[in-house]
C-alpha positions in Angstrom: 17.4 28.3 8.2 17.1 24.5 8.0 18.2 23.2 4.3 15.4 21.5 2.1 16.8 19.1 -0.2 15.1 15.8 -0.3 12.4 14.7 2.2 11.0 11.1 2.7 8.3 11.1 5.4 4.6 10.1 6.3 2.0 12.5 4.3 -1.1 13.1 6.3 -4.2 13.5 4.2 -6.5 16.5 5.2 -9.1 16.8 2.2 -10.6 20.2 3.6 -11.0 23.1 1.3 -10.0 26.7 2.4 -8.0 25.6 5.3 -7.5 29.3 6.9 -4.8 30.3 9.1 -6.9 30.3 12.1 -7.4 26.6 11.9 -3.8 25.9 11.5 -3.2 28.1 14.6 -6.1 29.6 16.6 -5.7 33.1 17.9 -5.1 32.5 21.3 -1.8 31.2 20.4 -0.7 34.3 18.8 0.5 36.0 21.9 4.0 34.7 21.7 6.9 35.8 19.0 8.7 32.8 19.5 9.0 30.4 16.6 9.0 27.4 19.0 6.7 25.6 20.9 3.6 25.9 18.6 3.6 22.6 17.1 1.4 21.3 20.0 -1.2 24.2 18.7 -1.2 23.1 15.4 -4.9 22.4 14.1 -5.9 22.8 17.8 -9.5 23.2 17.6 -9.7 20.0 15.5 -6.9 18.2 17.3 -8.5 18.4 20.6 -11.9 18.4 22.6 -13.1 21.2 25.0 -11.5 19.6 28.0 -8.2 19.3 26.0 -8.1 15.8 25.1 -7.4 14.6 21.6 -9.8 13.9 19.0 -9.2 10.2 18.1 -10.6 11.0 14.8 -8.4 13.7 13.5 -6.0 12.6 11.0 -2.7 14.0 13.1 -3.9 12.1 16.3 -4.1 8.6 14.5 -1.0 6.4 15.4 0.2 6.2 11.5 0.2 10.2 11.2 1.6 11.3 14.5 5.2 11.8 13.1 3.9 13.4 9.3 6.2 15.9 7.9 4.0 16.3 4.7 0.6 17.3 4.5 -1.8 17.0 1.3 -4.7 19.3 1.6 -7.6 20.9 -0.2 -7.9 23.9 -2.3 -6.8 27.3 -1.1 -4.6 26.4 1.8 -3.5 29.1 4.5 -6.2 31.3 3.5 -7.4 34.0 5.9 -5.5 36.4 8.2 -1.6 36.9 7.4 -0.3 35.3 10.5 3.4 34.1 10.4 2.5 31.5 13.2 0.8 29.5 11.0 3.9 28.1 9.3 6.0 28.4 12.7 3.1 26.0 13.8 3.7 23.6 11.0 7.3 23.8 11.1 7.7 23.1 14.9 5.2 20.2 14.8 7.6 18.9 12.0 5.7 19.2 8.6 8.3 20.4 6.0 6.0 20.2 3.0 2.4 21.1 2.2 0.7 19.9 -1.0 -2.6 21.4 -2.5 -4.0 22.7 -5.5 -3.6 26.4 -4.2 -2.4 28.6 -1.7 -3.1 32.1 -0.1 -0.4 34.4 -1.4 0.9 35.6 2.0 1.1 32.0 3.6 2.6 30.6 0.5 5.3 33.4 0.9 5.7 33.1 4.4 6.4 29.0 4.0 9.5 29.6 2.1 10.7 32.3 4.5 10.5 29.5 7.2 11.9 26.7 5.4 8.7 24.8 4.6 8.0 23.8 0.9 4.6 24.7 -0.5 4.0 22.4 -3.7 0.9 23.3 -6.1 -0.2 20.5 -8.2 -3.3 20.0 -10.5 -6.6 18.6 -9.1 -6.0 15.2 -10.8 -2.1 14.9 -9.3 -3.7 16.0 -5.9 -6.3 13.1 -5.8 -3.7 10.7 -6.7 -1.3 12.1 -4.0 -4.5 12.2 -1.5 -5.0 8.4 -2.2 -1.6 7.7 -1.3 -1.7 9.6 1.8 -4.7 7.7 2.8 -2.8 4.5 3.2 -2.0 4.8 6.9 1.2 3.5 7.8 2.3 3.2 4.2 1.5 6.9 3.3 5.2 7.9 2.4 6.1 10.2 0.0 9.7 11.5 -1.3 9.7 15.2 -2.1 12.9 15.9 -4.2 13.3 19.8 -4.2 16.3 19.7 -6.7 14.9 17.3 -9.2 11.4 18.6 -8.4 9.5 15.9 -8.4 7.3 13.7 -5.8 7.3 10.3 -5.6 4.5 8.0 -4.1 5.0 4.6 -2.6 4.1 2.5 -5.6 6.8 4.4 -7.4 4.8 7.1 -9.1 6.3 10.4 -10.1 4.9 13.7 -10.2 6.8 16.6 -11.3 6.1 20.0 -9.6 7.2 23.8 -10.7 8.5 26.3 -8.4 10.3 29.5 -9.0 14.0 29.3 -9.3 15.1 32.1 -6.7 12.7 30.3 -4.0 13.9 26.8 -5.1 17.7 27.7 -4.7 17.0 29.8 -1.2 15.2 26.4 0.3 18.3 24.4 -1.2 20.8 26.6 0.6 18.7 27.3 3.7 18.4 31.2 3.2 15.6 33.3 4.6 15.3 36.9 3.6 18.0 38.1 6.0 20.2 35.2 4.9 19.8 36.2 1.3 20.7 39.9 2.1 24.0 38.7 4.0 24.9 37.1 1.0 24.9 40.3 -0.5 27.1 42.2 2.3 30.0 42.7 0.2 28.3 44.4 -2.7 26.5 46.4 0.1 29.5 47.3 1.7 31.0 48.5 -1.5 28.0 50.7 -2.4 28.1 52.3 1.2 31.6 53.4 0.8 31.4 54.8 -2.7 28.2 56.5 -1.5 29.9 58.0 1.5 33.0 59.4 -0.5 30.5 60.7 -3.6 27.9 62.4 -1.1 29.1 62.7 2.4 26.3 65.1 3.1 23.8 62.2 3.1 
């Protein structure tokens, strides 16, 4: 998994509450188990019209936000069904960080497993970041995971909290499998001892 240390990128404003996983990646795109190729389907029902043409009013279709790597969104982001395709689609599009006041638990956990940093901030902080994100070509934020800060285009800084173990896993680029493999020697030692002590198991 790709490490997350410091991210400087364009932040797209998405001031909608209760953005569910079906909005992030509609159900018709769930037939694949590949983690790539889903970026074009991200927010498909908002990004495209019935003929498949881009909706020019949707934020990610606007020139300033086509390369957005950060999304600043309304409360309760990622609610709904527990589809892991949602963080896959965000990551494939190029989004590495989502900032909101709150996240659905399963989506929040899935983000960490896929190298995406979900940051929960206060309503006041979100309003300030949403204002920054609405600056178009100047909507650049810097997220420093080690320092746990978000810096705005005017130099303002916000501190955020994160579980230390999740932070370390992202900094090192370790998903659940990677974290398990780090303990391979300990596991092997245990299995060897178990075979000697209880050979009938």
